[in-house]
N, CA, C and O atoms as CSV, one atom per row, in Angstrom:
chain,resi,resn,atom,element,x,y,z
A,1,MET,N,N,8.314,2.375,-1.359
A,1,MET,CA,C,7.431,2.675,-0.264
A,1,MET,C,C,7.856,3.999,0.357
A,1,MET,O,O,8.986,4.458,0.189
A,2,THR,N,N,6.943,4.576,1.057
A,2,THR,CA,C,7.201,5.856,1.685
A,2,THR,C,C,7.661,5.673,3.125
A,2,THR,O,O,7.638,4.548,3.624
A,3,PRO,N,N,8.071,6.720,3.805
A,3,PRO,CA,C,8.636,6.571,5.143
A,3,PRO,C,C,7.772,5.791,6.127
A,3,PRO,O,O,8.303,4.937,6.837
A,4,ALA,N,N,6.474,6.040,6.202
A,4,ALA,CA,C,5.642,5.309,7.161
A,4,ALA,C,C,5.568,3.837,6.795
A,4,ALA,O,O,5.637,2.970,7.667
A,5,ALA,N,N,5.429,3.555,5.511
A,5,ALA,CA,C,5.382,2.166,5.082
A,5,ALA,C,C,6.718,1.492,5.345
A,5,ALA,O,O,6.767,0.305,5.669
A,6,ALA,N,N,7.784,2.235,5.210
A,6,ALA,CA,C,9.108,1.672,5.454
A,6,ALA,C,C,9.292,1.299,6.915
A,6,ALA,O,O,10.159,0.486,7.239
A,7,ALA,N,N,8.496,1.875,7.797
A,7,ALA,CA,C,8.589,1.533,9.212
A,7,ALA,C,C,8.155,0.093,9.464
A,7,ALA,O,O,8.515,-0.489,10.487
A,8,SER,N,N,7.394,-0.482,8.552
A,8,SER,CA,C,6.947,-1.868,8.649
A,8,SER,C,C,7.360,-2.625,7.387
A,8,SER,O,O,6.491,-3.094,6.652
A,9,PRO,N,N,8.656,-2.758,7.116
A,9,PRO,CA,C,9.096,-3.334,5.845
A,9,PRO,C,C,8.666,-4.775,5.634
A,9,PRO,O,O,8.416,-5.171,4.496
A,10,LEU,N,N,8.572,-5.569,6.685
A,10,LEU,CA,C,8.157,-6.962,6.507
A,10,LEU,C,C,6.713,-7.069,6.055
A,10,LEU,O,O,6.381,-7.909,5.219
A,11,VAL,N,N,5.862,-6.229,6.599
A,11,VAL,CA,C,4.458,-6.228,6.194
A,11,VAL,C,C,4.346,-5.860,4.726
A,11,VAL,O,O,3.680,-6.554,3.958
A,12,ALA,N,N,4.984,-4.788,4.338
A,12,ALA,CA,C,4.912,-4.335,2.953
A,12,ALA,C,C,5.522,-5.352,1.996
A,12,ALA,O,O,4.952,-5.620,0.938
A,13,ALA,N,N,6.664,-5.919,2.348
A,13,ALA,CA,C,7.327,-6.891,1.481
A,13,ALA,C,C,6.489,-8.157,1.336
A,13,ALA,O,O,6.356,-8.683,0.232
A,14,ASP,N,N,5.927,-8.648,2.427
A,14,ASP,CA,C,5.077,-9.836,2.358
A,14,ASP,C,C,3.864,-9.588,1.476
A,14,ASP,O,O,3.505,-10.434,0.657
A,15,ALA,N,N,3.237,-8.437,1.641
A,15,ALA,CA,C,2.054,-8.119,0.845
A,15,ALA,C,C,2.402,-7.992,-0.627
A,15,ALA,O,O,1.684,-8.507,-1.485
A,16,ARG,N,N,3.495,-7.312,-0.923
A,16,ARG,CA,C,3.904,-7.172,-2.336
A,16,ARG,C,C,4.175,-8.537,-2.942
A,16,ARG,O,O,3.766,-8.806,-4.071
A,17,GLY,N,N,4.859,-9.401,-2.206
A,17,GLY,CA,C,5.200,-10.723,-2.714
A,17,GLY,C,C,3.972,-11.572,-3.006
A,17,GLY,O,O,3.940,-12.305,-3.994
A,18,ALA,N,N,2.968,-11.474,-2.154
A,18,ALA,CA,C,1.761,-12.275,-2.327
A,18,ALA,C,C,0.943,-11.856,-3.540
A,18,ALA,O,O,0.197,-12.667,-4.090
A,19,TRP,N,N,1.068,-10.625,-3.956
A,19,TRP,CA,C,0.306,-10.122,-5.102
A,19,TRP,C,C,1.223,-9.824,-6.296
A,19,TRP,O,O,0.894,-8.978,-7.127
A,20,THR,N,N,2.348,-10.499,-6.385
A,20,THR,CA,C,3.281,-10.294,-7.490
A,20,THR,C,C,2.557,-10.465,-8.828
A,20,THR,O,O,1.792,-11.411,-9.019
A,21,GLY,N,N,2.808,-9.552,-9.728
A,21,GLY,CA,C,2.183,-9.608,-11.049
A,21,GLY,C,C,0.875,-8.837,-11.123
A,21,GLY,O,O,0.378,-8.563,-12.215
A,22,ARG,N,N,0.317,-8.487,-9.978
A,22,ARG,CA,C,-0.937,-7.737,-9.962
A,22,ARG,C,C,-0.806,-6.370,-9.317
A,22,ARG,O,O,-1.631,-5.487,-9.553
A,23,VAL,N,N,0.235,-6.190,-8.496
A,23,VAL,CA,C,0.423,-4.928,-7.778
A,23,VAL,C,C,1.847,-4.438,-8.015
A,23,VAL,O,O,2.811,-5.184,-7.846
A,24,ASN,N,N,1.959,-3.192,-8.402
A,24,ASN,CA,C,3.266,-2.572,-8.595
A,24,ASN,C,C,3.515,-1.584,-7.463
A,24,ASN,O,O,2.597,-0.902,-7.006
A,25,THR,N,N,4.754,-1.514,-7.019
A,25,THR,CA,C,5.140,-0.526,-6.020
A,25,THR,C,C,5.856,0.604,-6.737
A,25,THR,O,O,6.820,0.383,-7.470
A,26,VAL,N,N,5.374,1.809,-6.517
A,26,VAL,CA,C,5.950,2.990,-7.151
A,26,VAL,C,C,6.271,3.994,-6.051
A,26,VAL,O,O,5.432,4.272,-5.193
A,27,THR,N,N,7.469,4.531,-6.077
A,27,THR,CA,C,7.855,5.571,-5.130
A,27,THR,C,C,7.812,6.910,-5.860
A,27,THR,O,O,8.386,7.064,-6.937
A,28,ALA,N,N,7.130,7.859,-5.262
A,28,ALA,CA,C,7.006,9.180,-5.886
A,28,ALA,C,C,7.104,10.247,-4.806
A,28,ALA,O,O,6.818,9.989,-3.637
A,29,ARG,N,N,7.503,11.420,-5.199
A,29,ARG,CA,C,7.570,12.558,-4.283
A,29,ARG,C,C,6.416,13.507,-4.623
A,29,ARG,O,O,6.012,13.648,-5.777
A,30,THR,N,N,5.906,14.146,-3.572
A,30,THR,CA,C,4.811,15.084,-3.748
A,30,THR,C,C,4.928,16.197,-2.717
A,30,THR,O,O,5.666,16.075,-1.739
A,31,ASP,N,N,4.209,17.263,-2.939
A,31,ASP,CA,C,4.169,18.360,-1.986
A,31,ASP,C,C,3.146,18.106,-0.882
A,31,ASP,O,O,3.092,18.851,0.096
A,32,ARG,N,N,2.340,17.065,-1.032
A,32,ARG,CA,C,1.342,16.734,-0.002
A,32,ARG,C,C,2.048,16.266,1.261
A,32,ARG,O,O,2.998,15.486,1.200
A,33,VAL,N,N,1.586,16.740,2.384
A,33,VAL,CA,C,2.194,16.345,3.654
A,33,VAL,C,C,1.223,15.563,4.534
A,33,VAL,O,O,1.568,15.210,5.662
A,34,ASP,N,N,0.016,15.285,4.039
A,34,ASP,CA,C,-0.986,14.629,4.868
A,34,ASP,C,C,-1.058,13.114,4.685
A,34,ASP,O,O,-1.743,12.440,5.456
A,35,VAL,N,N,-0.369,12.563,3.686
A,35,VAL,CA,C,-0.366,11.112,3.478
A,35,VAL,C,C,1.051,10.620,3.193
A,35,VAL,O,O,1.854,11.316,2.571
A,36,ASP,N,N,1.342,9.395,3.666
A,36,ASP,CA,C,2.645,8.779,3.406
A,36,ASP,C,C,2.574,7.733,2.303
A,36,ASP,O,O,3.580,7.469,1.645
A,37,ALA,N,N,1.405,7.130,2.087
A,37,ALA,CA,C,1.286,6.084,1.072
A,37,ALA,C,C,-0.151,6.012,0.575
A,37,ALA,O,O,-1.094,6.333,1.298
A,38,LEU,N,N,-0.297,5.583,-0.675
A,38,LEU,CA,C,-1.613,5.402,-1.282
A,38,LEU,C,C,-1.682,4.035,-1.949
A,38,LEU,O,O,-0.706,3.582,-2.547
A,39,LEU,N,N,-2.825,3.383,-1.848
A,39,LEU,CA,C,-3.106,2.182,-2.623
A,39,LEU,C,C,-4.086,2.614,-3.697
A,39,LEU,O,O,-5.207,3.030,-3.403
A,40,ILE,N,N,-3.654,2.512,-4.940
A,40,ILE,CA,C,-4.467,2.970,-6.069
A,40,ILE,C,C,-5.157,1.774,-6.710
A,40,ILE,O,O,-4.506,0.787,-7.050
A,41,ARG,N,N,-6.480,1.861,-6.877
A,41,ARG,CA,C,-7.243,0.789,-7.515
A,41,ARG,C,C,-6.889,0.714,-8.995
A,41,ARG,O,O,-6.305,1.650,-9.542
A,42,PRO,N,N,-7.239,-0.396,-9.646
A,42,PRO,CA,C,-6.967,-0.516,-11.091
A,42,PRO,C,C,-7.628,0.576,-11.934
A,42,PRO,O,O,-7.139,0.901,-13.016
A,43,ASP,N,N,-8.744,1.148,-11.444
A,43,ASP,CA,C,-9.421,2.206,-12.201
A,43,ASP,C,C,-8.855,3.596,-11.907
A,43,ASP,O,O,-9.364,4.594,-12.418
A,44,GLY,N,N,-7.802,3.664,-11.081
A,44,GLY,CA,C,-7.127,4.924,-10.817
A,44,GLY,C,C,-7.601,5.666,-9.585
A,44,GLY,O,O,-7.019,6.695,-9.241
A,45,CYS,N,N,-8.634,5.189,-8.905
A,45,CYS,CA,C,-9.114,5.835,-7.681
A,45,CYS,C,C,-8.305,5.357,-6.479
A,45,CYS,O,O,-7.742,4.262,-6.492
A,46,VAL,N,N,-8.256,6.175,-5.459
A,46,VAL,CA,C,-7.542,5.807,-4.235
A,46,VAL,C,C,-8.394,4.822,-3.441
A,46,VAL,O,O,-9.531,5.127,-3.079
A,47,ALA,N,N,-7.836,3.628,-3.170
A,47,ALA,CA,C,-8.535,2.616,-2.373
A,47,ALA,C,C,-8.221,2.779,-0.894
A,47,ALA,O,O,-9.070,2.504,-0.047
A,48,ARG,N,N,-7.016,3.221,-0.577
A,48,ARG,CA,C,-6.583,3.364,0.824
A,48,ARG,C,C,-5.494,4.414,0.889
A,48,ARG,O,O,-4.570,4.416,0.076
A,49,ALA,N,N,-5.607,5.302,1.853
A,49,ALA,CA,C,-4.581,6.308,2.091
A,49,ALA,C,C,-4.014,6.087,3.485
A,49,ALA,O,O,-4.761,5.883,4.441
A,50,LEU,N,N,-2.704,6.128,3.596
A,50,LEU,CA,C,-2.035,5.988,4.892
A,50,LEU,C,C,-1.647,7.390,5.361
A,50,LEU,O,O,-0.722,7.995,4.818
A,51,PRO,N,N,-2.359,7.908,6.378
A,51,PRO,CA,C,-2.041,9.255,6.862
A,51,PRO,C,C,-0.606,9.351,7.375
A,51,PRO,O,O,-0.035,8.366,7.842
A,52,THR,N,N,-0.051,10.515,7.285
A,52,THR,CA,C,1.309,10.771,7.744
A,52,THR,C,C,1.478,10.343,9.193
A,52,THR,O,O,0.688,10.705,10.065
A,53,GLY,N,N,2.539,9.556,9.431
A,53,GLY,CA,C,2.871,9.126,10.774
A,53,GLY,C,C,2.145,7.898,11.269
A,53,GLY,O,O,2.489,7.376,12.330
A,54,GLN,N,N,1.147,7.414,10.536
A,54,GLN,CA,C,0.409,6.219,10.962
A,54,GLN,C,C,1.173,4.969,10.546
A,54,GLN,O,O,1.724,4.915,9.447
A,55,ASP,N,N,1.208,3.970,11.413
A,55,ASP,CA,C,1.874,2.710,11.091
A,55,ASP,C,C,1.073,1.933,10.054
A,55,ASP,O,O,-0.151,2.039,9.985
A,56,LEU,N,N,1.781,1.160,9.260
A,56,LEU,CA,C,1.155,0.305,8.261
A,56,LEU,C,C,0.555,-0.899,8.976
A,56,LEU,O,O,1.279,-1.659,9.618
A,57,ASP,N,N,-0.748,-1.079,8.874
A,57,ASP,CA,C,-1.480,-2.151,9.532
A,57,ASP,C,C,-1.629,-3.316,8.550
A,57,ASP,O,O,-2.258,-3.167,7.502
A,58,ALA,N,N,-1.056,-4.469,8.885
A,58,ALA,CA,C,-1.051,-5.628,7.985
A,58,ALA,C,C,-2.463,-6.081,7.639
A,58,ALA,O,O,-2.743,-6.395,6.482
A,59,THR,N,N,-3.342,-6.119,8.609
A,59,THR,CA,C,-4.712,-6.589,8.363
A,59,THR,C,C,-5.435,-5.683,7.372
A,59,THR,O,O,-6.082,-6.160,6.439
A,60,THR,N,N,-5.322,-4.393,7.580
A,60,THR,CA,C,-5.973,-3.432,6.691
A,60,THR,C,C,-5.389,-3.513,5.286
A,60,THR,O,O,-6.131,-3.481,4.304
A,61,LEU,N,N,-4.074,-3.616,5.182
A,61,LEU,CA,C,-3.425,-3.700,3.876
A,61,LEU,C,C,-3.846,-4.965,3.132
A,61,LEU,O,O,-4.199,-4.899,1.954
A,62,VAL,N,N,-3.814,-6.103,3.799
A,62,VAL,CA,C,-4.185,-7.367,3.156
A,62,VAL,C,C,-5.656,-7.350,2.740
A,62,VAL,O,O,-6.002,-7.842,1.665
A,63,ARG,N,N,-6.512,-6.794,3.575
A,63,ARG,CA,C,-7.936,-6.704,3.242
A,63,ARG,C,C,-8.145,-5.831,1.994
A,63,ARG,O,O,-8.901,-6.201,1.095
A,64,ALA,N,N,-7.478,-4.683,1.945
A,64,ALA,CA,C,-7.623,-3.789,0.788
A,64,ALA,C,C,-7.063,-4.426,-0.480
A,64,ALA,O,O,-7.681,-4.349,-1.542
A,65,LEU,N,N,-5.891,-5.056,-0.371
A,65,LEU,CA,C,-5.315,-5.728,-1.549
A,65,LEU,C,C,-6.229,-6.841,-2.041
A,65,LEU,O,O,-6.429,-6.986,-3.247
A,66,GLY,N,N,-6.784,-7.626,-1.129
A,66,GLY,CA,C,-7.690,-8.704,-1.518
A,66,GLY,C,C,-8.959,-8.201,-2.173
A,66,GLY,O,O,-9.462,-8.804,-3.121
A,67,THR,N,N,-9.474,-7.092,-1.664
A,67,THR,CA,C,-10.692,-6.505,-2.233
A,67,THR,C,C,-10.481,-6.047,-3.668
A,67,THR,O,O,-11.310,-6.323,-4.535
A,68,TRP,N,N,-9.387,-5.356,-3.924
A,68,TRP,CA,C,-9.186,-4.729,-5.225
A,68,TRP,C,C,-8.365,-5.554,-6.201
A,68,TRP,O,O,-8.463,-5.331,-7.408
A,69,PHE,N,N,-7.563,-6.495,-5.730
A,69,PHE,CA,C,-6.685,-7.231,-6.622
A,69,PHE,C,C,-6.866,-8.749,-6.533
A,69,PHE,O,O,-6.079,-9.499,-7.111
A,70,GLY,N,N,-7.892,-9.205,-5.817
A,70,GLY,CA,C,-8.158,-10.628,-5.689
A,70,GLY,C,C,-7.310,-11.265,-4.585
A,70,GLY,O,O,-6.455,-10.618,-3.981
A,71,GLN,N,N,-7.569,-12.533,-4.344
A,71,GLN,CA,C,-6.835,-13.237,-3.297
A,71,GLN,C,C,-5.383,-13.428,-3.714
A,71,GLN,O,O,-5.086,-13.508,-4.906
A,72,PRO,N,N,-4.470,-13.501,-2.737
A,72,PRO,CA,C,-3.036,-13.653,-3.068
A,72,PRO,C,C,-2.756,-14.967,-3.772
A,72,PRO,O,O,-3.499,-15.940,-3.642
A,73,ALA,N,N,-1.668,-14.969,-4.519
A,73,ALA,CA,C,-1.281,-16.166,-5.272
A,73,ALA,C,C,-0.818,-17.269,-4.352
A,73,ALA,O,O,-0.455,-18.349,-4.818
């Protein structure tokens, strides 16, 4: 996870755990400074971007994961 997502580790960890086997967490570095995290759909398009400095919102994350990866296990 990236710095903003790391600010809410319980939210991110809970979400990752609920979608185990369907969602992978990848940490990457980039020259972009306008986003801290991206949720990438299975087809490779960006489903959700977390702007730099914005807190990770559990409701928004769970809604996006459910939309693109189905209901949690």
